[in-house]
N, C-alpha and C positions, 0 to 999 in steps of 0.2 A: 867692296862688291862679293869678296869671299870671306868667309869666316874658317879660321883653323879651328881643328879639332881641340875640344877642351875637356880632359880628363874629368874632372870636377864636375863638369854638366853633364857627360853621358852617365856618371856613376853617382848622380845625384838620387837622394829618395824620393825622387818624383818618379824617375825612370825605374827604379826597383820595387818599388811598394807593391807589396803582393796582391792580386786580384783587383789594382786600379782600374785595369781594362775590362773588369766584368759585365756583363752584357753588350759589350760591344763584338764587333765583327769585322775581320778585317781579309780581303781578297788579296793574295802574293802572286804574283808571276814569276815563273820561274822557280817553283816551290818545291821542285824533284828533289834536288840537291844543292848543295855550295852555299852560297850566300842567303838564297831565299830560303832554305831549310833551316838555316841560323835564325833567320828573323822571325820566322813562323813558330820555332821553339822559344825565344825571347817572348814574344807577345803572348802566345799561349801559356806561358809560363806566369804572366800576368792576370789570366782569367779570361783572356780576349779567343774567341772562337774565330778559327782562320779557317778559309778555303783556299787551298793550292790549286794554281793551273799550270800547266805543263803539258807536254805531248807524250812523256812515258808513262803509261797507266801504271805499271810494275811497281816503279819508284813510288810512285804517287800513292798507291795503295799501302805500301809499306811504310810510309812515311806519315800518313793520316791514322795507320793503326798504332804506330809510335807515341804519336801526340795525344791519342786518346787514350791510350794506357798511361802516359807519363802526366799529361796535362788534360786531366777531362775538362769538359765545361761543366761547372758544376750545378748552374741553373736549368740547365737543359737536360732532356732524356739522352741515354747514350745514342739512340737513334738519330738524334739530332745534333750530333758533336762535330767536330770537326770533320772537314769533307773535302772533295776536289774536282776538279773540273779538267778533261782531257780535249787540248787543243793545240794545234799548231801556230803560234803566233806568226809564222812566215804569210799566213792568209790575212793578215792584218785586216783586209777590207769586210772580212766575214766575221770578227769578233762580237761586233756589237748584236747583230741577229742571232749569233750562236748563244751568247748569254741570256738574252729576252727569251728565246724559245726553251732553252733548256735549263736556265736556273732561274726561276722567278724569285728566290730568295735574294736575287741582286739586290733588290729595294731596300733590305736590311743591311746591306753593308755600308759602314761609315768610313772606313778606312781603306784606302787603295794604296799598296806597295807595288809600284813599277819595276821591278827586279829584272825580268827576263832580258836577256842580251846575249849576243855572241860576238867573237871576236873577228878580227880579220887576220887572214896570214900569208898576204902577199901585197907588193908593191901597187900602187894604183893600174900601172900600165900593165901589171899580168893579171889583174882582176876581171872575171867573164861579168857580163850585165847580170846575169842572174845570182851572181854571188853579191853584187854589189845591192840589188832591189831585196834581196832576203836579208842583208844586214838593215838596211833602212827600215823595212819592214817590223823587224822585231824590235829593233833598239829604239824607233822613234815613231812611226806611225801609230804601233798596237798600243804604247802609252797615250797617244794622243786622242784616239778613239776611246779608249778605255775612260780617261779621264773625263770627255765627253759625256760619256753614259753614265759614270756614276756620281759625276758633280749635279746632275738634275736630280737624283734622288736623296743624296746624302746630304744637301742642304736641310733637308727636313729632321736630322737625326742628331743626338748628340757628336760632340768631337768630331765633326766631320774633318778631315785631312787628307792629302795627298802626299806621298813620299817617292820622289823618282830618285833612282840608284843611277847616278852618272859614272863620272871617272875623272882622274886627275889629267887624263888624256886629252880632255875636253878644253882644257887650258894650258897643256903644254905638249909641244910637236914632238912625235917621234916617228923613225921611220918606219913604213909598214901599216901605219895605222890611219891614214887619212880618212877613210871611209867610215871607220869606227868612231874617229875623234869628231867628226862631223855630226855624226848621228848624237853623241853626247853632248857637244854644243848647243844642237838643237832641243835637247832635252833640258840644258841649263836655261835658254831662252823662253821654253814652255813653263819651266817653273817660276821665272821671274814675271812675265805676263799673266798667266793664269791666277798668278797668287794676288794681281791688280783687279783681275776681273770678277774674282770670287771674294773680294773683300767685304763687300757690302753681305754677302750671302754667309761670312763668318766660316768660309772653307779655307784651311790652311794648307799652302802648297809648299813644300821645302824638296830640296836635294841633297843627297851626300855623294861626294867627289873623293872615291878612296881613290889611295896609291894601289900600287900592285898587291893583291889579296892572294898570299902564296899558298893558301890552303885549299884554293877552288880549282877546276881543271882550267879556266882561262888562265889564270896565274901560273898555274905550274908549265903551261905552254909559251909563256912569254919569254922573249931572248933579252936577257938580262943585260948582256954586254952591249946590244944594241941602244938599249935605254941609256945606259951609261955613257956611251959614245955620243949620243944625242944631247945628253944633258951637257957634257963638256962643250960642244960645238955650238950650243944655245946660252952661252956664258957672255954676258954682256955688262958693262959699266953701271947699266941703270940697275939697281938692286930691287926696284919695285916690279920689274918685269915678271908677267906671269911664265915666260920662259925659265926663269930663273928658281923656280920653286924645284928643291930637290924632289926626287920622285922617291917616296918611302913605300915601306911595306907595311902591310898590316894584315889581319887577320879576319875571316868572316863573323866570329865572335864579336870583335871589338867595333867592326862596323855595324852589326846588328843592334848593338848597345847604342849605338849613336841613332840610328834608324827610332829605336824605342822610345829614347830620350825626346826626339822630335814628335812623336806619336803624342806622347804623355803631356808634353809641356805646351799649353794653350796659348802662349804667347808668341812663339816665333811662326812667320809666314813671309814666303818669298827669299828664303836664307838659302844659300849654297856652301855647304858645310865641307872643306876638305878634311879628310879622315889620314892621318899620318899616324904610323905604330906608336911614335912617341913624341 
């Protein structure tokens, strides 16, 4: 069910060929910082036009400026280079109408990267209802609505594919992550089922399940001692149990490389790729 990250796969000539994504267009949620920005840099370095979606316009402006300077879209005029959309995915029920009204170019997007996500900061019994709903809206409902919207138009485009950024916590329990883990488990299920639904439409749907991404805001805020303790409690005699997968660390650059590999590899669909550091 799960495939471990293979360094040879992610660093293949397919994943790193310059301009291999020329003429293609990716929308990346959570693109204002961290992993989303790392993915944007990786794809744009291969000639892909990127649209970043997040709620912080100041960061979005700065990042799009950087992308247009370092990775200009060669076949388009500067006016039509990399761009951004300002939207709070906590309002997930409004995302479809927002994009349809504010971004008519969405029908040119052939790559959707559902990267936006927020973590959980308390045990379930201490979580407020509004906090729970926000986590569900951003981590799960927004990818569902966005996949529904873009799948309709990307089936007519080249290399149509969706990559969902899940988490190793979706298959490995840890204290204080119950709602977060549920949303990421749901993202895994969305990936597998949508892959089957879109098979005849030639739309590939995959997910990456990173370990602890230490150079992101979420990664920096994780209690590593709690995770280590949970790992020791979850040890069983069944060596194939998902709970026995060690919780490795990784970097945003490495995860972005794997995402890029999935985007460029026209064969993979329905894959849940676990990304450790080594």
